[in-house]
N, CA, C and O atoms as CSV, one atom per row, in Angstrom:
chain,resi,resn,atom,element,x,y,z
A,1,MET,N,N,-39.012,42.463,-30.635
A,1,MET,CA,C,-38.767,42.488,-29.244
A,1,MET,C,C,-37.489,42.858,-28.538
A,1,MET,O,O,-36.443,42.237,-28.722
A,2,THR,N,N,-37.567,43.561,-27.984
A,2,THR,CA,C,-36.229,44.606,-27.088
A,2,THR,C,C,-36.033,44.129,-25.573
A,2,THR,O,O,-36.773,44.004,-24.597
A,3,GLY,N,N,-34.890,43.956,-25.805
A,3,GLY,CA,C,-34.757,43.281,-24.459
A,3,GLY,C,C,-33.182,43.979,-23.725
A,3,GLY,O,O,-32.586,44.754,-24.474
A,4,GLY,N,N,-32.598,43.742,-22.454
A,4,GLY,CA,C,-31.775,44.416,-21.813
A,4,GLY,C,C,-30.621,43.774,-22.112
A,4,GLY,O,O,-29.600,44.263,-21.629
A,5,ALA,N,N,-30.515,42.765,-22.810
A,5,ALA,CA,C,-29.230,41.926,-22.988
A,5,ALA,C,C,-28.768,42.330,-24.378
A,5,ALA,O,O,-29.544,42.285,-25.332
A,6,ASP,N,N,-27.732,42.655,-24.473
A,6,ASP,CA,C,-26.796,42.758,-26.210
A,6,ASP,C,C,-26.795,41.543,-26.789
A,6,ASP,O,O,-26.705,40.614,-25.986
A,7,SER,N,N,-26.874,41.220,-28.061
A,7,SER,CA,C,-27.027,39.720,-28.840
A,7,SER,C,C,-25.635,39.717,-28.917
A,7,SER,O,O,-25.014,38.736,-28.509
A,8,SER,N,N,-24.871,41.013,-29.543
A,8,SER,CA,C,-23.162,40.615,-29.831
A,8,SER,C,C,-22.206,40.418,-28.593
A,8,SER,O,O,-22.093,41.300,-27.741
A,9,ALA,N,N,-21.716,39.558,-28.547
A,9,ALA,CA,C,-20.851,39.218,-27.591
A,9,ALA,C,C,-19.721,39.851,-27.336
A,9,ALA,O,O,-18.985,39.701,-28.311
A,10,GLN,N,N,-18.981,40.772,-26.141
A,10,GLN,CA,C,-18.436,41.703,-26.476
A,10,GLN,C,C,-16.729,40.595,-25.382
A,10,GLN,O,O,-16.804,40.288,-24.192
A,11,PRO,N,N,-15.880,40.383,-26.013
A,11,PRO,CA,C,-14.754,39.719,-24.941
A,11,PRO,C,C,-14.781,40.540,-23.667
A,11,PRO,O,O,-15.018,41.747,-23.623
A,12,THR,N,N,-14.498,39.717,-22.587
A,12,THR,CA,C,-13.912,40.035,-21.327
A,12,THR,C,C,-12.776,40.046,-20.953
A,12,THR,O,O,-12.249,38.973,-20.659
A,13,GLN,N,N,-12.004,41.348,-20.842
A,13,GLN,CA,C,-10.530,41.394,-20.294
A,13,GLN,C,C,-10.751,41.450,-18.810
A,13,GLN,O,O,-11.698,41.837,-18.124
A,14,ALA,N,N,-9.448,40.883,-18.504
A,14,ALA,CA,C,-8.857,41.140,-17.215
A,14,ALA,C,C,-7.820,41.409,-16.680
A,14,ALA,O,O,-6.902,40.718,-17.122
A,15,ASP,N,N,-7.417,42.358,-15.639
A,15,ASP,CA,C,-6.221,42.932,-15.657
A,15,ASP,C,C,-5.347,41.611,-15.009
A,15,ASP,O,O,-5.957,40.960,-14.160
A,16,ILE,N,N,-4.085,41.212,-15.321
A,16,ILE,CA,C,-3.385,40.257,-14.803
A,16,ILE,C,C,-3.094,40.589,-12.977
A,16,ILE,O,O,-2.975,39.698,-12.136
A,17,LEU,N,N,-3.047,41.687,-12.773
A,17,LEU,CA,C,-3.288,41.954,-11.395
A,17,LEU,C,C,-4.261,42.281,-10.551
A,17,LEU,O,O,-4.216,42.713,-9.399
A,18,GLY,N,N,-5.304,41.982,-11.383
A,18,GLY,CA,C,-6.801,42.685,-10.783
A,18,GLY,C,C,-7.610,41.468,-9.614
A,18,GLY,O,O,-7.008,40.545,-9.067
A,19,PRO,N,N,-8.700,41.704,-9.492
A,19,PRO,CA,C,-9.213,40.928,-8.562
A,19,PRO,C,C,-9.481,39.322,-8.830
A,19,PRO,O,O,-9.673,38.389,-8.051
A,20,VAL,N,N,-9.404,39.412,-10.432
A,20,VAL,CA,C,-9.822,37.816,-11.088
A,20,VAL,C,C,-8.405,37.429,-11.376
A,20,VAL,O,O,-8.100,36.420,-10.740
A,21,GLY,N,N,-7.255,37.985,-12.269
A,21,GLY,CA,C,-5.933,37.433,-12.218
A,21,GLY,C,C,-5.225,37.120,-11.297
A,21,GLY,O,O,-4.600,36.062,-11.384
A,22,LEU,N,N,-5.119,37.838,-10.277
A,22,LEU,CA,C,-4.094,37.479,-9.165
A,22,LEU,C,C,-4.648,36.511,-8.636
A,22,LEU,O,O,-3.960,35.560,-9.008
A,23,PRO,N,N,-5.430,36.135,-8.020
A,23,PRO,CA,C,-6.002,34.487,-7.814
A,23,PRO,C,C,-5.507,33.655,-8.720
A,23,PRO,O,O,-4.651,32.791,-8.525
A,24,LEU,N,N,-6.098,33.941,-9.802
A,24,LEU,CA,C,-5.843,32.532,-11.005
A,24,LEU,C,C,-4.270,32.917,-11.126
A,24,LEU,O,O,-3.774,31.853,-11.498
A,25,LEU,N,N,-3.589,33.529,-11.052
A,25,LEU,CA,C,-1.746,33.852,-10.983
A,25,LEU,C,C,-1.488,32.732,-10.137
A,25,LEU,O,O,-0.882,31.736,-10.534
A,26,ALA,N,N,-1.995,32.890,-8.819
A,26,ALA,CA,C,-1.625,32.341,-7.430
A,26,ALA,C,C,-1.905,30.690,-7.432
A,26,ALA,O,O,-1.157,29.843,-6.943
A,27,GLY,N,N,-3.303,30.432,-8.177
A,27,GLY,CA,C,-3.917,29.088,-8.233
A,27,GLY,C,C,-2.585,28.448,-9.194
A,27,GLY,O,O,-1.735,27.680,-8.743
A,28,PHE,N,N,-2.630,28.942,-10.554
A,28,PHE,CA,C,-1.630,28.566,-10.897
A,28,PHE,C,C,-0.403,28.056,-10.466
A,28,PHE,O,O,-0.192,26.851,-10.595
A,29,GLY,N,N,0.589,28.925,-9.884
A,29,GLY,CA,C,1.744,28.715,-9.252
A,29,GLY,C,C,1.724,27.790,-8.312
A,29,GLY,O,O,2.663,26.997,-8.237
A,30,PHE,N,N,0.618,27.725,-7.404
A,30,PHE,CA,C,-0.133,26.517,-6.572
A,30,PHE,C,C,0.628,25.473,-7.210
A,30,PHE,O,O,1.689,24.923,-6.915
A,31,TRP,N,N,-0.427,25.304,-8.440
A,31,TRP,CA,C,-0.964,24.164,-9.096
A,31,TRP,C,C,0.742,23.424,-9.445
A,31,TRP,O,O,1.219,22.442,-8.877
A,32,VAL,N,N,1.408,24.282,-10.565
A,32,VAL,CA,C,2.673,24.194,-10.703
A,32,VAL,C,C,3.617,23.634,-9.610
A,32,VAL,O,O,4.440,22.766,-9.902
A,33,GLY,N,N,3.534,23.988,-8.701
A,33,GLY,CA,C,4.648,23.917,-7.569
A,33,GLY,C,C,4.040,22.626,-6.932
A,33,GLY,O,O,4.979,21.896,-6.615
A,34,ILE,N,N,2.888,22.082,-6.632
A,34,ILE,CA,C,2.627,20.755,-6.477
A,34,ILE,C,C,2.908,19.771,-7.288
A,34,ILE,O,O,3.107,18.693,-6.728
A,35,VAL,N,N,3.010,19.798,-8.732
A,35,VAL,CA,C,3.432,19.001,-9.395
A,35,VAL,C,C,4.820,18.797,-9.431
A,35,VAL,O,O,5.353,17.687,-9.444
A,36,LEU,N,N,5.656,20.356,-9.456
A,36,LEU,CA,C,6.833,20.009,-9.287
A,36,LEU,C,C,7.605,18.974,-7.968
A,36,LEU,O,O,8.372,18.012,-7.991
A,37,SER,N,N,7.091,19.579,-7.140
A,37,SER,CA,C,7.620,19.083,-5.786
A,37,SER,C,C,7.009,17.498,-5.880
A,37,SER,O,O,7.669,16.608,-5.342
A,38,LEU,N,N,5.774,17.169,-6.552
A,38,LEU,CA,C,5.596,15.507,-6.303
A,38,LEU,C,C,6.873,14.862,-7.656
A,38,LEU,O,O,7.119,13.659,-7.745
A,39,CYS,N,N,7.355,15.628,-8.327
A,39,CYS,CA,C,8.380,15.056,-9.609
A,39,CYS,C,C,9.486,14.968,-8.918
A,39,CYS,O,O,10.266,14.026,-9.059
A,40,LEU,N,N,9.725,16.228,-7.854
A,40,LEU,CA,C,11.142,16.154,-7.334
A,40,LEU,C,C,10.849,14.679,-6.259
A,40,LEU,O,O,11.664,13.777,-6.454
A,41,TYR,N,N,10.039,14.469,-5.448
A,41,TYR,CA,C,9.915,13.493,-4.343
A,41,TYR,C,C,9.946,12.486,-5.100
A,41,TYR,O,O,10.581,11.493,-4.747
A,42,GLY,N,N,9.331,12.517,-6.195
A,42,GLY,CA,C,9.316,10.694,-7.067
A,42,GLY,C,C,10.907,10.391,-7.217
A,42,GLY,O,O,11.427,9.346,-6.825
A,43,VAL,N,N,11.677,11.575,-7.911
A,43,VAL,CA,C,12.833,11.023,-8.268
A,43,VAL,C,C,13.701,10.757,-7.104
A,43,VAL,O,O,14.452,9.782,-7.071
A,44,TRP,N,N,13.607,11.575,-6.198
A,44,TRP,CA,C,14.361,11.105,-4.616
A,44,TRP,C,C,13.687,9.605,-4.360
A,44,TRP,O,O,14.407,8.672,-4.005
A,45,SER,N,N,12.401,9.452,-4.544
A,45,SER,CA,C,12.385,8.292,-4.092
A,45,SER,C,C,12.645,6.851,-5.157
A,45,SER,O,O,12.692,5.666,-4.825
A,46,PHE,N,N,12.771,7.407,-6.382
A,46,PHE,CA,C,13.057,6.638,-7.187
A,46,PHE,C,C,14.745,5.995,-7.093
A,46,PHE,O,O,15.198,4.946,-7.550
A,47,THR,N,N,15.354,6.991,-6.384
A,47,THR,CA,C,16.763,6.838,-6.035
A,47,THR,C,C,16.743,5.911,-4.888
A,47,THR,O,O,17.544,4.979,-4.831
A,48,GLN,N,N,15.758,6.152,-3.863
A,48,GLN,CA,C,15.944,5.279,-2.360
A,48,GLN,C,C,15.366,3.532,-3.009
A,48,GLN,O,O,15.776,2.480,-2.518
A,49,TYR,N,N,14.372,3.616,-4.166
A,49,TYR,CA,C,13.939,2.553,-4.352
A,49,TYR,C,C,15.048,1.672,-5.404
A,49,TYR,O,O,15.068,0.449,-5.546
A,50,ARG,N,N,15.961,2.699,-6.092
A,50,ARG,CA,C,17.250,1.822,-6.723
A,50,ARG,C,C,18.376,1.072,-6.002
A,50,ARG,O,O,19.050,0.150,-6.461
A,51,GLN,N,N,18.496,1.920,-4.172
A,51,GLN,CA,C,19.411,1.911,-3.631
A,51,GLN,C,C,18.829,0.519,-3.017
A,51,GLN,O,O,19.595,-0.445,-3.005
A,52,LEU,N,N,17.353,0.354,-2.446
A,52,LEU,CA,C,16.952,-0.666,-1.860
A,52,LEU,C,C,17.022,-2.069,-2.536
A,52,LEU,O,O,17.222,-3.069,-1.846
A,53,ARG,N,N,16.845,-2.148,-3.989
A,53,ARG,CA,C,16.678,-2.887,-4.785
A,53,ARG,C,C,18.209,-3.860,-4.729
A,53,ARG,O,O,18.338,-5.084,-4.719
A,54,ARG,N,N,19.059,-2.972,-4.704
A,54,ARG,CA,C,20.616,-3.389,-4.668
A,54,ARG,C,C,20.926,-3.856,-3.477
A,54,ARG,O,O,21.749,-4.770,-3.433
A,55,ARG,N,N,20.307,-3.310,-2.151
A,55,ARG,CA,C,20.365,-4.486,-1.041
A,55,ARG,C,C,19.805,-5.654,-0.889
A,55,ARG,O,O,20.197,-6.592,-0.194
A,56,LEU,N,N,18.861,-5.578,-1.567
A,56,LEU,CA,C,17.991,-7.095,-1.330
A,56,LEU,C,C,18.635,-8.141,-1.790
A,56,LEU,O,O,19.272,-8.102,-2.843
A,57,HIS,N,N,18.551,-9.010,-1.168
A,57,HIS,CA,C,19.482,-10.446,-1.022
A,57,HIS,C,C,18.683,-11.309,-2.523
A,57,HIS,O,O,17.677,-10.954,-3.136
A,58,GLN,N,N,19.362,-12.223,-2.708
A,58,GLN,CA,C,18.745,-13.295,-4.134
A,58,GLN,C,C,17.860,-13.830,-3.811
A,58,GLN,O,O,17.989,-14.483,-2.775
A,59,PRO,N,N,16.832,-13.840,-4.341
A,59,PRO,CA,C,16.460,-13.459,-5.508
A,59,PRO,C,C,15.766,-12.479,-5.846
A,59,PRO,O,O,14.554,-12.480,-5.633
A,60,THR,N,N,16.529,-11.222,-6.568
A,60,THR,CA,C,15.792,-9.619,-6.394
A,60,THR,C,C,14.731,-10.119,-7.400
A,60,THR,O,O,14.730,-11.067,-8.184
A,61,PRO,N,N,13.577,-8.888,-7.028
A,61,PRO,CA,C,12.461,-8.971,-7.762
A,61,PRO,C,C,12.425,-8.643,-8.965
A,61,PRO,O,O,13.251,-7.761,-9.200
A,62,PRO,N,N,11.685,-9.037,-10.066
A,62,PRO,CA,C,11.796,-8.692,-11.429
A,62,PRO,C,C,11.712,-7.029,-11.624
A,62,PRO,O,O,11.208,-6.236,-10.828
A,63,SER,N,N,12.285,-6.755,-12.781
A,63,SER,CA,C,12.274,-5.161,-12.712
A,63,SER,C,C,10.950,-4.832,-13.319
A,63,SER,O,O,10.358,-5.521,-14.149
A,64,LEU,N,N,10.502,-3.542,-12.738
A,64,LEU,CA,C,9.151,-2.961,-13.246
A,64,LEU,C,C,8.944,-2.376,-14.402
A,64,LEU,O,O,7.826,-2.043,-14.795
A,65,PHE,N,N,10.240,-2.170,-15.171
A,65,PHE,CA,C,10.161,-1.605,-16.376
A,65,PHE,C,C,10.134,-2.534,-17.630
A,65,PHE,O,O,9.909,-2.143,-18.775
A,66,LYS,N,N,10.503,-4.357,-17.097
A,66,LYS,CA,C,9.982,-5.092,-18.099
A,66,LYS,C,C,8.844,-5.779,-17.729
A,66,LYS,O,O,8.393,-6.504,-18.616
A,67,HIS,N,N,8.200,-5.764,-16.602
A,67,HIS,CA,C,7.098,-6.195,-15.866
A,67,HIS,C,C,5.774,-4.983,-15.385
A,67,HIS,O,O,5.408,-4.940,-14.210
A,68,PRO,N,N,5.297,-4.269,-16.208
A,68,PRO,CA,C,4.691,-3.367,-15.880
A,68,PRO,C,C,3.062,-3.527,-14.964
A,68,PRO,O,O,2.461,-2.763,-14.209
A,69,SER,N,N,2.816,-4.713,-15.414
A,69,SER,CA,C,1.921,-5.535,-14.615
A,69,SER,C,C,1.927,-5.467,-13.140
A,69,SER,O,O,1.027,-5.324,-12.314
A,70,ARG,N,N,3.126,-5.601,-13.058
A,70,ARG,CA,C,3.242,-6.020,-11.289
A,70,ARG,C,C,3.455,-4.424,-10.959
A,70,ARG,O,O,2.836,-4.213,-9.917
A,71,LEU,N,N,4.042,-3.282,-11.393
A,71,LEU,CA,C,3.726,-1.987,-10.854
A,71,LEU,C,C,2.296,-1.857,-10.713
A,71,LEU,O,O,1.993,-1.164,-9.742
A,72,VAL,N,N,1.493,-2.227,-11.259
A,72,VAL,CA,C,-0.241,-1.706,-11.215
A,72,VAL,C,C,-0.528,-2.731,-10.167
A,72,VAL,O,O,-0.977,-2.141,-9.184
A,73,THR,N,N,-0.467,-3.854,-9.990
A,73,THR,CA,C,-0.631,-4.875,-9.037
A,73,THR,C,C,-0.100,-4.034,-7.720
A,73,THR,O,O,-0.992,-3.539,-7.030
A,74,ILE,N,N,1.055,-3.856,-7.367
A,74,ILE,CA,C,1.847,-3.176,-6.294
A,74,ILE,C,C,1.036,-1.903,-6.094
A,74,ILE,O,O,0.816,-1.564,-4.931
A,75,LEU,N,N,0.594,-1.203,-7.036
A,75,LEU,CA,C,-0.106,0.363,-6.733
A,75,LEU,C,C,-1.520,0.145,-6.183
A,75,LEU,O,O,-2.157,1.088,-5.714
A,76,GLY,N,N,-2.202,-1.593,-6.266
A,76,GLY,CA,C,-3.551,-1.324,-6.328
A,76,GLY,C,C,-3.645,-2.076,-4.659
A,76,GLY,O,O,-4.755,-2.184,-4.138
A,77,THR,N,N,-2.292,-2.595,-3.869
A,77,THR,CA,C,-1.987,-3.427,-3.019
A,77,THR,C,C,-2.157,-2.475,-1.536
A,77,THR,O,O,-1.693,-1.335,-1.567
A,78,ASP,N,N,-2.741,-2.902,-0.416
A,78,ASP,CA,C,-2.525,-2.207,0.577
A,78,ASP,C,C,-1.371,-2.364,1.274
A,78,ASP,O,O,-0.916,-3.457,1.610
A,79,SER,N,N,-0.778,-1.082,1.549
A,79,SER,CA,C,1.021,-1.043,2.188
A,79,SER,C,C,0.988,-2.031,3.699
A,79,SER,O,O,1.992,-2.512,4.225
A,80,ASP,N,N,0.146,-2.115,3.998
A,80,ASP,CA,C,0.509,-3.015,5.079
A,80,ASP,C,C,0.710,-4.838,4.777
A,80,ASP,O,O,1.058,-5.817,5.437
A,81,GLU,N,N,0.289,-4.572,3.483
A,81,GLU,CA,C,0.643,-6.346,2.966
A,81,GLU,C,C,1.974,-6.390,2.456
A,81,GLU,O,O,2.453,-7.500,2.226
A,82,LEU,N,N,2.791,-5.152,2.198
A,82,LEU,CA,C,3.935,-4.940,1.290
A,82,LEU,C,C,5.413,-5.053,1.832
A,82,LEU,O,O,5.829,-4.094,2.482
A,83,PRO,N,N,6.119,-5.967,1.660
A,83,PRO,CA,C,7.414,-5.304,2.165
A,83,PRO,C,C,8.232,-3.726,2.239
A,83,PRO,O,O,7.668,-2.753,1.739
A,84,GLU,N,N,9.143,-3.630,2.683
A,84,GLU,CA,C,9.826,-2.247,2.629
A,84,GLU,C,C,10.083,-2.033,1.367
A,84,GLU,O,O,9.842,-0.889,0.982
A,85,TYR,N,N,10.594,-2.948,0.419
A,85,TYR,CA,C,10.999,-2.600,-1.147
A,85,TYR,C,C,9.015,-2.475,-2.192
A,85,TYR,O,O,8.890,-1.605,-3.054
A,86,GLY,N,N,8.063,-3.232,-1.937
A,86,GLY,CA,C,7.060,-2.812,-2.443
A,86,GLY,C,C,6.224,-1.530,-1.744
A,86,GLY,O,O,5.221,-0.997,-2.218
A,87,ARG,N,N,6.784,-1.240,-0.711
A,87,ARG,CA,C,6.097,0.106,0.101
A,87,ARG,C,C,6.781,0.952,-0.918
A,87,ARG,O,O,6.069,1.471,-1.779
A,88,ARG,N,N,7.935,1.138,-0.934
A,88,ARG,CA,C,8.821,2.050,-1.720
A,88,ARG,C,C,8.276,2.315,-3.219
A,88,ARG,O,O,8.114,3.415,-3.747
A,89,VAL,N,N,8.088,1.332,-3.648
A,89,VAL,CA,C,7.477,1.311,-5.133
A,89,VAL,C,C,6.211,2.032,-5.005
A,89,VAL,O,O,6.009,3.183,-5.393
A,90,ARG,N,N,5.331,1.212,-4.395
A,90,ARG,CA,C,4.096,2.064,-4.400
A,90,ARG,C,C,4.314,3.583,-4.164
A,90,ARG,O,O,4.155,4.283,-5.164
A,91,ILE,N,N,4.613,4.136,-3.145
A,91,ILE,CA,C,4.750,5.513,-2.901
A,91,ILE,C,C,5.669,6.358,-4.063
A,91,ILE,O,O,5.465,7.547,-4.308
A,92,THR,N,N,6.523,5.691,-4.612
A,92,THR,CA,C,7.154,6.306,-5.790
A,92,THR,C,C,5.900,6.261,-7.113
A,92,THR,O,O,5.421,7.261,-7.647
A,93,GLY,N,N,5.632,5.140,-7.363
A,93,GLY,CA,C,4.364,5.005,-8.295
A,93,GLY,C,C,3.654,5.833,-8.044
A,93,GLY,O,O,3.605,6.731,-8.885
A,94,TRP,N,N,2.862,5.960,-6.952
A,94,TRP,CA,C,1.715,7.242,-6.648
A,94,TRP,C,C,2.014,8.455,-6.745
A,94,TRP,O,O,1.235,9.244,-7.279
A,95,ALA,N,N,3.039,8.783,-6.316
A,95,ALA,CA,C,3.863,10.080,-6.832
A,95,ALA,C,C,3.734,10.923,-8.278
A,95,ALA,O,O,3.337,12.041,-8.604
A,96,PHE,N,N,4.319,9.706,-8.985
A,96,PHE,CA,C,4.202,9.920,-10.438
A,96,PHE,C,C,2.963,9.851,-11.087
A,96,PHE,O,O,2.725,10.565,-12.060
A,97,VAL,N,N,2.266,9.164,-10.695
A,97,VAL,CA,C,0.659,9.157,-11.413
A,97,VAL,C,C,0.123,10.268,-10.818
A,97,VAL,O,O,-0.472,10.944,-11.657
A,98,ILE,N,N,0.094,10.642,-9.938
A,98,ILE,CA,C,-0.361,11.952,-9.407
A,98,ILE,C,C,-0.029,13.012,-10.082
A,98,ILE,O,O,-0.821,13.699,-10.728
A,99,ALA,N,N,0.897,13.159,-9.995
A,99,ALA,CA,C,1.847,14.416,-11.042
A,99,ALA,C,C,1.365,14.110,-12.349
A,99,ALA,O,O,0.934,15.054,-13.011
A,100,ALA,N,N,1.358,12.750,-12.935
A,100,ALA,CA,C,1.173,13.137,-14.529
A,100,ALA,C,C,-0.737,13.684,-14.327
A,100,ALA,O,O,-1.318,14.471,-15.075
A,101,GLY,N,N,-1.299,13.020,-13.191
A,101,GLY,CA,C,-2.772,13.400,-13.633
A,101,GLY,C,C,-3.110,15.094,-13.636
A,101,GLY,O,O,-3.877,15.782,-14.310
A,102,MET,N,N,-2.021,15.441,-12.398
A,102,MET,CA,C,-1.777,16.828,-12.280
A,102,MET,C,C,-1.891,17.593,-13.143
A,102,MET,O,O,-2.754,18.467,-13.228
A,103,THR,N,N,-0.669,17.261,-14.211
A,103,THR,CA,C,-0.386,17.854,-15.322
A,103,THR,C,C,-1.153,17.997,-16.401
A,103,THR,O,O,-1.357,19.088,-16.933
A,104,ALA,N,N,-1.818,16.473,-16.953
A,104,ALA,CA,C,-2.822,16.308,-17.417
A,104,ALA,C,C,-3.935,17.493,-17.829
A,104,ALA,O,O,-4.171,18.062,-18.894
A,105,ILE,N,N,-4.601,17.613,-16.262
A,105,ILE,CA,C,-5.802,18.617,-15.953
A,105,ILE,C,C,-4.733,19.991,-16.331
A,105,ILE,O,O,-5.041,20.516,-17.401
A,106,LEU,N,N,-4.077,20.346,-15.939
A,106,LEU,CA,C,-3.385,21.714,-16.177
A,106,LEU,C,C,-3.411,21.883,-17.820
A,106,LEU,O,O,-4.044,22.811,-18.326
A,107,VAL,N,N,-2.788,21.064,-18.506
A,107,VAL,CA,C,-2.917,21.249,-19.707
A,107,VAL,C,C,-3.968,21.207,-20.737
A,107,VAL,O,O,-4.034,21.744,-21.842
A,108,ARG,N,N,-4.976,20.238,-19.933
A,108,ARG,CA,C,-6.538,20.608,-20.461
A,108,ARG,C,C,-7.392,21.534,-20.244
A,108,ARG,O,O,-8.441,21.731,-20.857
A,109,ILE,N,N,-6.957,22.116,-19.371
A,109,ILE,CA,C,-7.490,23.554,-18.661
A,109,ILE,C,C,-6.812,25.134,-19.914
A,109,ILE,O,O,-7.357,26.100,-20.448
A,110,LEU,N,N,-5.502,24.613,-19.872
A,110,LEU,CA,C,-4.707,25.784,-20.630
A,110,LEU,C,C,-5.041,25.890,-21.955
A,110,LEU,O,O,-5.248,26.906,-22.617
A,111,TYR,N,N,-5.078,24.530,-22.330
A,111,TYR,CA,C,-5.588,23.909,-23.883
A,111,TYR,C,C,-7.116,24.580,-24.171
A,111,TYR,O,O,-7.390,25.251,-25.166
A,112,GLY,N,N,-8.084,24.232,-23.028
A,112,GLY,CA,C,-9.072,24.628,-23.364
A,112,GLY,C,C,-9.696,26.143,-23.565
A,112,GLY,O,O,-10.592,26.640,-24.247
A,113,ALA,N,N,-8.666,26.634,-22.533
A,113,ALA,CA,C,-8.528,28.174,-22.371
A,113,ALA,C,C,-8.185,28.739,-23.954
A,113,ALA,O,O,-8.599,29.890,-24.087
A,114,VAL,N,N,-7.680,28.322,-24.895
A,114,VAL,CA,C,-6.934,29.137,-25.450
A,114,VAL,C,C,-7.660,29.070,-26.743
A,114,VAL,O,O,-7.284,29.750,-27.698
């Protein structure tokens, strides 16, 4: 049986600045930029969280590092139900969760491409 398709697979090469490489490069740069932006925002928001925690009157809320279940509860709570401290924790936590997820996706794509 003779067909038009060649049974031996040849690797396809694309120029990095060609019609395939340039959009991929732009997409990669965009993705990395979003992850870095989320991380920088998370660091800034964490400093705001620490300042807010210091300004709270006694009793101060338990540390989220000693009670991670509290962080999970705050992440799942509607922001209208939270005080200012809880909203800051929620925003900071979601920024880091999204950045970690996007990083994991990027690593999976790059690792799968190799």
